[in-house]
N, C-alpha and C positions, 0 to 999 in steps of 0.2 A: 510644486503641488504636494498636498498632504495626503498620504495613503495609509489607511487603517486596515491592516491585514489580519485574518483570523485563520489559523491552522490549528487542528486539534489532535494530530497524530503524526507518527514518524514520517509517513509518505507525504503528508501535507507540508511538513517542515522542509523537505527536500524540494518539492515543487514550489513552495513559497520562496525559498531562497533564490531559486533560478528566475522566478518571476520578478523578485525585487532587483536582481542583477540586470535583467532586461529593462525594467522601468527606469533604472538609473542611467542606463545607456541612452534612453530616449528623453529623459528628463533629469539632467545632471543636478538640478536643485531639489530633487525628490526628498521628502521627509517621510520616514516610516515610523509608525507605532504598530506593534504586532503582538499577537498571541502565537507562539511557535516554539521552536527548539533551538538547538545550537547552531544549526546550518543557517537559519534566518539571522540569528544573532551575530554570525560572522560577517554578514553583509553590512550591518550597521543599523542604527535607529534605536528606538526605545522598546525594550521587551516589557510586556504586561503580565503574561502568564506563560508558564512553561508547559509543553505537551505532557511531560511526565504526570501532571496533575489533572489532565483533561481526557486521556484516552479511556472512555467507557463505552462499551457497545453491547447490544442485546437488550431485549425487553425487560427481563428480570433484573439485570445489572443496573440499568438506568433507573428503574424503580427503587432499587436498594440505595442508590446514591442521589435520589431526587432532590434532597435539600441542597446538596453541593451543586448540582446542575442549575437549580433555579437561582442559587446565590451567584454563580458565575454569570448567568444571563443578566441579572439585575445589575451587577458590577460593570459588565461590559457596556450596557446601555449608558450608565452614568459616565464611563470613561470616554465613550464616543462623544456624548453631549458636551463634555468639558473641553475635549481636544478639538472638536469641530473640523474633521477632516474634509477634503474635497471629495473623497470617494471611500466607501466601505467595500472591501473585497473579501468575500468568504472563500476559503480554499477547501473544497470538499467538505467533510464534516457536517452533513446537511441537517441533522437533528437540531444542532445548535445554531448553525449559521443562517439557515432559512428564517428562523425566528428573529435573529438580530437584523437580518436584511429587511424583513418586513417592517420592523419597528423603525429602522433607519430611513426607509423610504417615507414613511409617515412623518418623520421629522424634517424631510426635505433634503436628505443626503442622497447622493448618487450611489447606486448599488450594483456590484458585479458579483456574480458567483462563478468561480473557476473550478472546473471539473464537476460536471452535472451529476446529481444523484441518479441512480438507476431507475428512472421513472417508468421505463418500459418493463421492469420486472415487478415493481410493487410501488404502492402510494402514488399511483398515476393521478389521483385527485389533487396532489400538490401543484400541478401545473397551472391550475387556475389562479392560485395565489401568486405563483412565481411570475406568470404572465403580467400580473398587476404590479408587482413590487420590484421586479429586477430591471434595471436598464440594459444589462447584457447578461447572457448566460453562455459561458464558454464550455463546450463539450468536446471530448477527446477520443471517442470511439466512433469509427466511420459509419457503422450501421445505425447510429442514433440519428443520422440526417433525415431518414425516412420518417422516423417516429415524430420528430419535432415539425416536419412539414405537415404530417397528417393531423397534428394536434394544434396547429395554428400558434406557433411560438416564434414570431418574427425576430425576437431578441436573441435567439439561439444562434451562436456562431461556432463553426467547427474550426478548432485551432491545431489539431493533431495531438499525438500522444507525447507528453513531456519526457517519458522514459527514454525515448530515442535520443534526445539531446543529452540527458544525463549520462547514459552509457557511452555514447560517443565521446563525451567530455572525459569521463573517467578512464576510458581506454587510451586516451591521448596522454594521460599523466604518467610520469615516471613512477615506478614502484608497484604498479598494478600487478605485475607478475612476479613480485618478490615471493619466494616460497612460503606457503602457508605451513607446511609441515617440515620438520628437520630434515636436512639433506641426507641424513643417514637412512631415512625411511623412503622406500620406493613404492609403497602400496598405493593404489589408485584411491583418489580422494572422493568421498561421498559427502556432499554438502547437506547439512540438516538446517532447514530454515523454519523454525517452529513458531514463528509469529512475532509480533511486536508489542503484545500486551501480555501482562502476567497471566490472565485467565486463559489466553490461547496457549501459553507455554505450559501451564498446568495440565491442559487437555492434550496437548500434542507431543511434548518432549518425552514423557515416560515410554511411549511406544517406540519412539526413534532410538532411545537408549537401549531398549530391549533388543532392537534390531542389530545395533552395534555389537552387543555382547555375543551374538551368534555368528558374526562374520569377521573374524580377526584378520581375514585376507584383505580387508579394506581399511582405510583410514577415515574414520567419521569425524567431521568438523562442524561444530555448531556455530552458526552465525549469531553471535551474541550482540546485545545492545548495552552499551555502558550506562545509559540512563536508567536501565532496570537494575543493574548492579551485579557484580561477579558473585556475590554471596548467594543471590537468589538462584542462579544457575547451578552453582556448586551444590547447594542443599537439594535442589530437585533431582539432580543427576545421582547424588549419593543415595537418596531415598529410593530411587526406582532402578538402580543398576545392580547387576551381579558383580559387586565390587571386585571380587578376586578374579573373575574372568577378565574384566576390563583392565584391571591393573597388570595382569600377566601379559595381555596382548598390547597394552598401551595404544589402543586405537580409537580413543574418543577424547577430543580436545574441544576447547571453546576459544574462538577468537572474537575480539570485539571491534565493532564498527569497520569491518573489512569484507562486507558482503560481496562487493564486486570483485575484489581480489580472489575471494574464495570461489566465486562462480567461474572466474576466468580459468581456474585450474581443476575444476570438478569434473569427474568422470560421469557422475549422476547425482540426482538430488531428490530429497524428500521435502516437500514444501507445503507449509500451511497456506491454505487458500487465501488469496489477497494479491496485492501488487507484485509480491515476490514471484508468483507463477509466471507472469509476463517477464520479469527480469531474468529468471532462469532460461526461458525460451529465447530471449534476445541474445543470451550468451551461448546458445546451442547446447544446453545441458538437458539430456533426457531426464524426465522427472515423474514422480508420483505425487499427485496432489491430495492433501488430506484436510479434513475439517471435522472437529468435534467441539460443539458448544453446549451451553446449558440446555438440557432436554426440553424444558418448557419454552424457552426462547426459540429453539429450533422448531418445535411444533407450531408455534404461532407464526413464525416466518413462513414455514411450509404451507400453512392454511392460507395466508395472505397472498403468497406468490402463485399457488395452485399449479397449473400446467403451462403457465406463460413462458417459463424458461426451462431449458433442459440441462443447463450446465451452471456451475458456480465459479469455475476458473476463468480468468480473463482470456487465456489462451484458447480454450474451447468456445467461449462466447464470441470472440472476434472472428474466429474461423467458422463458427456455427457447425462444428464437427468435433467428434471426440478424439482429438489429437492425444491428450494425456488422460490417464485414468484418474477418476475422482473417487476417493474413499471418504464418504460422508457418514457421520454419526456411527451407527452400529457396523457399517462396512469398514470402518477404520478400526481394525482389530489386528491382533498378532498374525493370524494365518493369512489374511488377505494382503497385509503389508509385506510380509515375507514373499508371497507369490509375485506381487507386482514389482517389488524391488528387484528380484532376479531378472524380470523382463527388461527393466531399464538399465541394469548394471552388466548383465551377462548375455542377453539375447541380441546378437548383432543385427539380425534382420529387423527386430522391432526398434532398435536404436536408429538404424538408418531410416526407417519409415517415419519415425518422429521428427528427425532432423529435416527430412524432405518437407514435411508438412509445416514445420516451424518456418521454413523459407517462404512458403506460400502465404502464411499468416502475416509475416513481416511485410510482404508486398502490399497487403490490405491496409496496413498502418500508414503507408506513404512515406514522405520525407520527414525530416526533423523540423525544428523551428517553432514548436509549440509555444515556448515561453515568450519569444518575441512577438508572435502573432497575438497572444493574450495580452501582452503589454500594450501593443498598438491598439487593441480593442478598448482598453481602459483609457488610453490617451485620447482616443477619438471621441468618447462620450464627454470628456472634460473640455474638449474644444467646443 
């Protein structure tokens, strides 16, 4: 069978690669054509667009790059029409993928969306179109089952969260616990996960750097992404650091594409809201969650969401409880970050409380096997 897969950001690339691996196990003759990153490319097939050129989020940001977005949509349609796949699979990235899936359905292609958008939070009106144009919708959060039952979405299938499989797989690999910091240093490691997009980095990394400058007793390690480039991190850190202080303490470094190795050794973490918050929790790392976006985009999002959700981090959303502190927009400042950091790094009672609640949250997620279940769902509609 011919599978056309579209991932538009780093997490989608990881989930897409695992889905491709699972599809190949079930269909050894599988042919892949895809939009994604290095992880999907490693599985094989024909790459069309790389995620480094696709990761745009936020109302204002999308408007600023509207010509590029519309050009990518038009190109994607032409590419699908020419290749004629048996199924089009959108992996998260709903702003782009739902448009492509709706068009593909009209052209007679089978359509699957893997990792449902957060319809329970905002844009609930999308469900009417998705009900009409999707053959299957694979969702990954357990509390979404009630939402889809109440909103008459029979195509919705719960497959579990793919992070469970990814982390279990990585933990089984040799080298995960190779020391992140030089063996001569014994300071506890603080993982800094500032996001996977340049705009996220610009908004979150400066405050994280400031924190490192004031705590030479810890070793701060930034989880960098090679697709963004070392120069971008170096420039941003140099611009916002007290260079002399950090040079003297030698307590701020960047490692690339080693997030799980970093989390496996971290004492605590500061994490930009997103998939990384759940990753930190599954590695049992006490964390502070932060988010600072374009002010106009944030106000629009807040107005749209209203009071429907109380949290932004996956950890709190899954548990429906404030396990981790969320510092959002104006609350993400030097004073609050300092206070909350000390609670996750040096307050033993708070750390133990958080770890216990992580365990309860993990129980809610259930067992692994999401990629295999999603692959089987796709195979089933092709039969």
